[in-house]
C-alpha positions as CSV (number, residue, x, y, z in Angstrom):
1,M,29.4,-6.2,7.0
2,T,28.6,-8.2,3.9
3,D,30.5,-8.0,0.6
4,T,27.6,-6.2,-1.0
5,Q,27.6,-3.6,1.7
6,E,31.2,-2.9,0.9
7,S,30.4,-2.6,-2.8
8,G,30.0,0.5,-4.9
9,A,26.5,-0.6,-6.0
10,Y,25.4,-0.7,-2.3
11,A,26.9,2.7,-1.6
12,A,25.1,4.2,-4.6
13,V,21.8,2.7,-3.5
14,A,22.4,4.0,0.1
15,Q,23.1,7.5,-1.2
16,R,20.0,7.5,-3.3
17,I,17.9,6.4,-0.3
18,A,19.5,9.0,2.0
19,E,18.8,11.8,-0.4
20,A,15.2,10.7,-0.8
21,R,14.7,10.4,2.9
22,T,16.0,13.9,3.4
23,D,13.4,15.1,0.9
24,W,10.6,13.2,2.6
25,E,11.5,14.4,6.1
26,S,11.8,18.0,5.0
27,S,8.5,18.1,3.0
28,R,4.9,18.2,4.1
29,D,3.6,18.0,0.6
30,L,2.3,14.4,0.2
31,T,2.0,14.8,-3.6
32,Y,5.6,15.7,-3.8
33,I,6.6,12.8,-1.5
34,R,4.7,10.4,-3.7
35,R,6.4,11.7,-6.8
36,R,9.8,11.5,-5.1
37,F,9.2,7.9,-4.0
38,E,8.5,7.0,-7.6
39,A,11.6,8.8,-8.8
40,L,13.7,6.9,-6.3
41,F,13.2,3.6,-8.2
42,D,13.6,5.2,-11.7
43,T,11.3,2.9,-13.7
44,S,11.0,5.4,-16.5
45,E,13.0,3.2,-18.9
46,L,10.8,0.1,-18.3
47,T,8.0,-0.9,-20.5
48,A,4.6,-0.1,-19.0
49,G,2.2,-3.0,-18.4
50,T,-1.2,-3.5,-19.9
51,R,-3.8,-1.3,-18.2
52,R,-7.2,-2.9,-17.5
53,V,-10.0,-2.3,-15.1
54,I,-10.8,-5.4,-13.0
55,G,-13.6,-5.5,-10.5
56,G,-13.9,-1.7,-10.9
57,I,-10.3,-1.1,-10.0
58,A,-7.5,0.1,-12.3
59,T,-4.7,-2.5,-12.7
60,E,-1.6,-3.0,-14.7
61,A,-0.5,-6.4,-16.0
62,F,3.1,-7.4,-16.6
63,G,4.4,-10.4,-18.5
64,A,1.0,-10.9,-20.2
65,A,-2.2,-8.9,-20.4
66,S,-4.1,-11.9,-19.1
67,G,-3.6,-15.6,-18.2
68,R,-5.1,-18.6,-16.4
69,D,-2.7,-18.3,-13.5
70,P,-2.2,-14.6,-12.5
71,I,-0.3,-13.2,-9.5
72,L,-2.1,-10.4,-7.9
73,Y,0.5,-7.9,-6.5
74,F,0.0,-5.2,-3.9
75,H,2.7,-2.5,-3.8
76,G,4.3,-1.2,-0.6
77,G,4.5,2.3,0.6
78,G,2.9,2.3,4.1
79,Y,-0.6,2.5,2.6
80,Q,0.2,6.2,1.9
81,I,2.7,6.3,-1.0
82,G,3.8,3.8,-3.7
83,S,2.2,3.1,-7.0
84,L,2.1,0.9,-10.0
85,V,4.9,3.2,-11.4
86,S,7.2,2.9,-8.4
87,H,6.8,-0.9,-8.4
88,R,6.9,-1.5,-12.1
89,G,10.4,-3.0,-11.9
90,I,9.7,-5.6,-9.2
91,M,6.5,-6.7,-10.8
92,T,8.2,-7.0,-14.2
93,E,11.0,-9.1,-12.6
94,L,8.5,-11.5,-10.9
95,A,6.5,-11.9,-14.1
96,E,9.7,-12.8,-16.0
97,R,11.0,-15.2,-13.3
98,S,7.7,-16.9,-12.6
99,F,6.5,-17.2,-16.2
100,R,3.1,-15.9,-15.0
101,P,1.3,-12.6,-15.5
102,V,1.6,-10.2,-12.5
103,I,-1.3,-7.9,-12.0
104,G,-0.7,-4.8,-9.9
105,A,-3.7,-3.3,-8.2
106,D,-4.0,0.5,-8.0
107,Y,-5.7,0.6,-4.6
108,R,-6.7,3.7,-2.8
109,L,-4.2,5.4,-0.5
110,A,-4.5,7.1,2.9
111,P,-5.1,9.6,4.2
112,E,-7.6,10.4,1.5
113,Y,-9.0,6.9,1.8
114,R,-8.4,5.2,5.2
115,F,-8.8,1.6,6.3
116,P,-10.6,-0.5,4.9
117,A,-10.6,1.2,1.5
118,A,-7.3,-0.4,0.3
119,I,-8.6,-3.9,1.4
120,E,-12.0,-3.4,-0.4
121,D,-10.1,-2.5,-3.6
122,G,-7.8,-5.5,-3.4
123,L,-10.7,-7.8,-2.6
124,S,-12.7,-6.4,-5.6
125,V,-9.9,-7.4,-8.0
126,Y,-9.4,-10.8,-6.3
127,R,-13.1,-11.5,-6.4
128,A,-13.3,-10.6,-10.1
129,L,-10.4,-12.8,-10.9
130,C,-12.0,-15.7,-9.0
131,E,-15.2,-15.2,-11.1
132,D,-13.3,-15.1,-14.4
133,P,-13.8,-18.6,-16.0
134,A,-10.5,-18.2,-17.8
135,V,-8.6,-18.1,-14.5
136,E,-7.6,-21.4,-12.9
137,R,-5.3,-20.4,-10.1
138,I,-4.3,-17.1,-8.4
139,S,-1.4,-16.2,-6.2
140,L,-1.0,-13.2,-4.0
141,A,2.1,-11.2,-3.5
142,G,3.2,-7.9,-1.9
143,D,6.0,-6.0,-0.4
144,S,6.0,-4.0,2.9
145,A,2.5,-2.7,3.5
146,G,1.5,-4.6,0.3
147,G,2.3,-7.8,2.1
148,G,0.0,-6.9,4.9
149,L,-2.7,-6.0,2.4
150,A,-2.3,-9.3,0.6
151,L,-3.0,-11.1,3.9
152,A,-5.9,-8.8,4.6
153,V,-7.4,-9.7,1.2
154,L,-6.8,-13.4,2.0
155,Q,-8.8,-13.0,5.2
156,R,-11.7,-11.2,3.5
157,A,-11.7,-13.7,0.7
158,E,-12.0,-16.6,3.2
159,A,-14.8,-14.8,4.9
160,E,-16.7,-14.5,1.6
161,H,-16.0,-18.2,0.9
162,L,-14.0,-17.3,-2.3
163,P,-11.5,-19.8,-3.6
164,A,-8.2,-19.7,-1.7
165,P,-5.1,-18.5,-3.5
166,A,-2.6,-21.2,-4.6
167,S,0.2,-19.5,-2.8
168,V,1.4,-16.2,-1.2
169,V,4.7,-14.4,-1.4
170,L,5.6,-11.7,1.1
171,I,8.6,-9.3,0.6
172,S,9.7,-7.5,3.8
173,P,6.1,-7.6,5.0
174,W,4.8,-5.0,7.4
175,L,2.4,-7.1,9.4
176,D,2.1,-5.3,12.8
177,I,1.3,-1.6,12.4
178,G,1.6,-1.3,16.2
179,L,5.4,-1.7,15.7
180,R,5.8,-4.0,18.7
181,G,8.5,-6.4,17.7
182,P,12.1,-5.9,18.9
183,S,13.4,-5.3,15.4
184,Y,11.7,-1.9,15.4
185,E,14.3,-0.9,18.0
186,D,17.3,-3.0,17.5
187,R,17.4,-2.6,13.7
188,A,16.5,1.1,13.6
189,G,20.1,2.1,13.3
190,R,20.9,-0.5,10.6
191,D,17.9,-0.2,8.2
192,I,18.9,2.4,5.6
193,F,15.4,2.6,4.1
194,S,12.8,2.7,6.9
195,V,12.6,4.4,10.3
196,P,10.0,3.6,13.0
197,A,8.8,7.2,13.3
198,A,7.8,7.3,9.7
199,L,5.9,4.0,10.0
200,R,4.1,5.2,13.1
201,L,2.8,8.2,11.1
202,M,1.8,6.0,8.2
203,A,-0.1,3.7,10.6
204,R,-2.0,6.6,12.1
205,S,-2.7,7.9,8.6
206,Y,-4.1,4.5,7.6
207,V,-6.3,3.6,10.6
208,G,-6.9,7.0,12.1
209,K,-6.0,8.1,15.7
210,D,-8.6,5.8,17.2
211,G,-8.0,2.8,14.9
212,D,-7.4,-0.6,16.4
213,V,-3.9,-1.6,15.5
214,N,-4.6,-5.2,16.8
215,D,-7.3,-5.8,14.2
216,P,-6.0,-8.8,12.1
217,L,-7.0,-6.9,9.0
218,V,-4.5,-4.1,9.7
219,S,-2.0,-6.2,11.6
220,P,-2.1,-9.7,10.0
221,V,0.5,-11.0,12.5
222,H,-2.7,-11.6,14.7
223,M,-4.7,-13.4,12.0
224,Q,-5.9,-17.0,12.2
225,M,-3.2,-19.3,10.7
226,D,-4.9,-22.7,10.4
227,R,-5.9,-22.4,6.8
228,L,-3.0,-20.5,5.2
229,P,-2.0,-21.5,1.7
230,S,1.7,-22.3,0.8
231,M,3.7,-19.2,1.6
232,M,7.2,-17.8,1.1
233,I,8.6,-14.8,3.0
234,H,11.9,-13.0,2.2
235,A,13.2,-10.3,4.5
236,G,16.5,-8.6,5.3
237,D,18.4,-9.0,8.6
238,A,18.7,-5.2,8.9
239,D,15.0,-4.6,8.2
240,I,13.1,-2.9,11.0
241,T,10.0,-5.0,10.2
242,L,11.9,-8.3,10.5
243,S,10.1,-9.2,13.8
244,D,6.8,-9.3,11.9
245,S,8.2,-12.0,9.5
246,L,9.7,-14.0,12.3
247,T,6.5,-13.9,14.5
248,F,4.2,-14.6,11.6
249,A,6.3,-17.6,10.4
250,E,6.5,-19.0,13.9
251,R,2.7,-18.7,14.5
252,A,2.0,-20.3,11.1
253,R,4.3,-23.2,11.6
254,S,2.8,-23.8,15.1
255,A,-0.5,-24.1,13.3
256,G,0.9,-26.7,11.0
257,R,1.1,-24.5,7.9
258,S,3.9,-24.5,5.3
259,V,5.7,-21.2,5.4
260,G,9.2,-20.7,4.0
261,L,11.3,-17.9,5.4
262,R,14.6,-16.6,4.2
263,I,16.5,-13.8,5.9
264,W,19.2,-12.0,3.9
265,P,22.3,-10.9,5.9
266,G,22.9,-7.1,5.9
267,M,19.8,-6.3,3.8
268,F,17.4,-3.5,4.5
269,H,13.6,-3.1,4.1
270,H,12.4,-4.3,0.7
271,F,15.9,-4.3,-0.8
272,Q,14.4,-6.2,-3.8
273,M,13.3,-2.9,-5.1
274,F,16.9,-2.2,-6.1
275,P,17.8,-4.7,-8.8
276,V,21.4,-3.5,-8.9
277,L,22.0,-5.5,-5.7
278,P,22.9,-9.2,-6.2
279,E,20.8,-10.2,-3.2
280,A,17.8,-8.6,-4.9
281,Q,18.3,-10.6,-8.0
282,E,18.8,-13.8,-6.1
283,S,15.8,-13.2,-3.9
284,L,13.6,-12.5,-6.9
285,A,14.8,-15.5,-8.7
286,Q,13.9,-17.7,-5.7
287,L,10.5,-16.1,-5.3
288,G,9.8,-16.4,-9.0
289,A,10.7,-20.1,-8.9
290,F,8.4,-20.6,-5.9
291,L,5.5,-18.9,-7.8
292,A,6.2,-20.9,-10.9
293,K,5.6,-24.2,-9.2
């Protein structure tokens, strides 16, 4: 057990998560679950970003309304929950620490809009930024399912021969919606945030019962690695999705690509969403410095 896990701050976060999970598991009302997810992160005191429609998609910019080097951010939530409100804190932190504007994309969610709707929305924003003469470089970032979405947009952008992003940051990325890595079993009792059963339901909601979980666009752990931009991945050692980060980094490095990976002892799935934790602050500081380069 780490010092943080023995701290009052960690205990308070764990209690908040446990209460939220009880609500999620006892409710079949997706609208309520989405609201409860936003409330878990309590961003009501934070300043809202600048709203803007880019490529036909609603976005919210933090740090600056515009800029020549934006970071396009995709929020997590299993492609089913999560929003620009729930992730306002982490986007604000990255904007402050990278000295770059962070643009969150309000992409469509399942089950109302299944694969590939979220990817099409993300690509629309990315394409519009690439076509903006005021923009010089773009980075992609995302947490959990948002990490997978960032890599899906990267693949589609390459297929359209759009300019490659300068860099990519992945935070506890969910990159295999088939849940085949060992961490989905051996971390299941240690991750205080995510459980495999919930991810399986989210995966089915996203691709449908007949969807191909091996498609690199939904499980980027299978994507081609030979042209990846510079990349940094942060994950927790207690994260049930940890195998995805390990497998992706290994495949990328075998293809000769530069991929940094840091694993945080004792930390759970996208712990960076809880800034009261010192590991969250340190992780965001490092990711911000990477994006600032």
